C-alpha positions, 0 to 999 in steps of 0.5 A: 374694809379697804380694798384695791382693784386696778387703779381703784381703791374703796374704803367702806368706813369712809364711804370713798371710792378713789382712782389714782388718789382722786375721789369718784362719785357714786350715789349711796345705793350704787356705792352699797351695791359695789361693796356688796359685790366686792364682799361676795366676790367671786360669787354671784349675788342673786338679784333677790339677795341684792334687792333684800340688802339694798331695799329690805322693806320695799318693792323696787323694780328690776330697772332700778337695779339695772340703773345702779349697775350701769352707774357703777360700770360707768364710773369703773370702766376703763380700757373696755374692762368691766369688773361687774359681770352679769349673769342673765336672769340670776344676778351679778358678780364682781370679777375684778382682781382685788387687793386687800389693804392692811394698814399695819407697819411691817406689811408690805404694799405687795405682801402676799396674794390670795388667788380664788379659782372656783372653790380653791383658794391659794396663798403665795408670799410675794417676796415680802421682807417680813414673810407670810406664815400659814400655821407656823410654817413660813410660805416659800411656795404656793399653798392651798388653803383650807377652812380654819387655816391661821395666816400671819402677814407680818404681825397681823393674824388672819383666819381663813374661812371657806363656806360651801355654796349651801352654807347659810348666810343667816346671821341671826342667833339660832334657837336651841332645839326644844327638849321633850 
């Protein structure tokens, strides 16, 4: 994944965080925390889920997590902005504006915009040369997306997936029910 927010860009494959082209340093766990929060944005990630993801087989005090959040904030804060939001006694969320990078010819630097507001997600073309499609329709105004919508940005086809707050995030294969 490569995402941009403000003057920052993060590349998970290369494990790089950059600001205006210069590399910034985060410890490995702080980098993993930032990636976790960005991938879940705008949802709140509970402390329990963060502990399970960053330290799956060990007990770590909450103070360690607080230290990682402080490290990420120290590196990212500018002009008083804080892209990490604290939900006291619950967890943390990434609250910065994200731009997803598609490194494909024909995709403009500012091609389209996905806006998340509560449980609604809208798509808007930003005047791109090659256009943005939802289904087979070229977008000329803001469109409300629904689960399963097929999007096309230049030659790249994407499928929008929305999950409910109660949807399981378990990625293990499910067993078929036993027959009697």
